[in-house]
N, C-alpha and C positions, 0 to 999 in steps of 0.2 A: 444647426439646421432648424428652420421654422417648423412649428407644430402643424399637423395636417388640419385643414378646416373641418368643422363639424358638418356632417352630411347625414341625411336620413334616407335609408334605402327605399322607403315608400315614395320619396320625391324623385327617384330616378325614372326616366321615361320608358315607355313601351310604345312602339318598338325601341329597342336599345340604342344608346348613343355610343359612339367611338370617339375617344379623345386622347391626345398625347399626354404623357405623364412627365411632369417637371422633376419629380423626385427620382433619386437613384433607386433602382430595384436590384436586390441581391438575394440569391438563392444558394443555400449550403446543404451539402449531404456528405456524411462521412468525414467531417472536418474540412472538406474541400469546397471551394467556390464552384458552384455549378453554373451560375450565370451572374453577370454584373453589367448593368446598363444604365445609361441616362437617356436612352432613346426608346423607351417602352411606350405602350399604349394601354388603355384600359377600356373595357366595355362596361357600361352602366345600364342596368335593367331593373325595373321595378321589382322590389322584394328580393333582390340579389345583392350580395356583397360584390364589389368590383372584381372583375377578372382581368388580370394583368398579362400582357403579351410582350415577350422579349425577342428582339431580333436574333435569328440563328447565329449570326456572326459574333454575338456577345455571350453565347453559350459555350462553356468549356468542358462539359461532361460528355461522356460517351453515350450515344443514343442508339438503342436497338429497336427496330419496329416491333410493336406488340400486337396481339390479336385484337380483332374487333374494330369497328368504326361506329360513329354515331352521326346523327343528322340534326343540326340546329336549324329551326325554321328561319332564322335570321342570317346566319353566317354560312351555312352549307354543311358539307361533309367533313368530319374531323378524323384524323389518323392519330393513333396513340403510340407512345414510346416507353420502353423501360429506360431508366436513367441510372447510370453508373458513375460514381465519383468517390474518391477517398477510400476505396476498398468496399464501399457499400453499393448495393443495387436496390432501386425502388421500382417494382414492377408497375407498368402501365401508369406512370406518374406524371407524364407530360403529354400534351396533344398540340396539334397544329391544324390549321386550315390551309392546305396548299393552294386551293383555288376557291377562295371565299366569294360570296356574292359581291356584286359591285360596290355596295355601300361599305363593305368591310375589307375592300381590296388592300388598304394599307397594312393589314396584319397578315397578308399572304406569307406563309413560311415562318412566321414568328411562332414562338413556343410559349405555352402556358403551363404552369406547374401546379399540381395539387399540393397545397401547403402541408396537409396532413401526412404526406408521403416523404416530405423533405425534413432535414434536421432543423432548418430555420429559413424563414423568408422575411424580408424587410422592405418596407416602403419608406424611403428616407431612413430615419432612425427608428421608425415605428415597427415593432415586431408584429408578425402576422399570425393569426389563428385561422384554421380552415373554416370555410362556410359549413354550417351543419349538414349532416347527411354524408352520403358517399358518392353522390353523382355530380353535384355542382362544384366548380373549382374556384369559387370566389375567395378573396383574401379579406379577412375581417381584421380591422385595426380599431384601436380604442376610440377613434373619432366618429365611428359609425353609430347611428341611432336607428331605431326601428327593428323590426323582426325580419331577418333574412330567411328566405325559403330554403327548404332542405331537410329540416327536422321532421320526424313522423307527424303526419296530419297536415303538412303544408304543401304537399305535392300538387294539389289541385288548384292552387291560387293562380 
C-alpha cells in the first residue's frame, strides 16, 4: 500500500472539512478486530490530527451507551460508548453524532474511536498514536507535521 502523503495540521481548514478516506481503517482491542472499513470519513481541522469515522455496519465490537454527551460547534451533539471486544472493555472509548449538522450529515451514526483506548488503530498500513491530551480523538500518523492541539497549554488555540 502507498505511503500516506505528508500533511501539516496547521494547513487543515477552519471550519473543518469532511472527506472520504481511501485507505482501509482498522481498530483492534483485546486481540479482536473492533472495526474494519474501506468506507470511512475523516474530519480535518486546523491544529488537530484527523478524526476518523467508521460506518456502524463495519463495527464488530459490542457497544454500550456510556455516560455524558458533548457538543461540537461544527458537528453537533455527540454520544459516547464503552467498547467491548476480545475479552477487553474500553470505557467511553467511542462516540457518534446521530444527528450531525447538515455539513457533516455523511457521518451520521458513524463511530470514531479514541486511539489511546484501543489496542491498535491503523490508517492503511500506518500505525496510529492518539492525539495529545484526553479530550480530542484525532489519530496521529507519521506523515503528519505541525503541532496538534491537546497537550497542556494548547487548549486555547
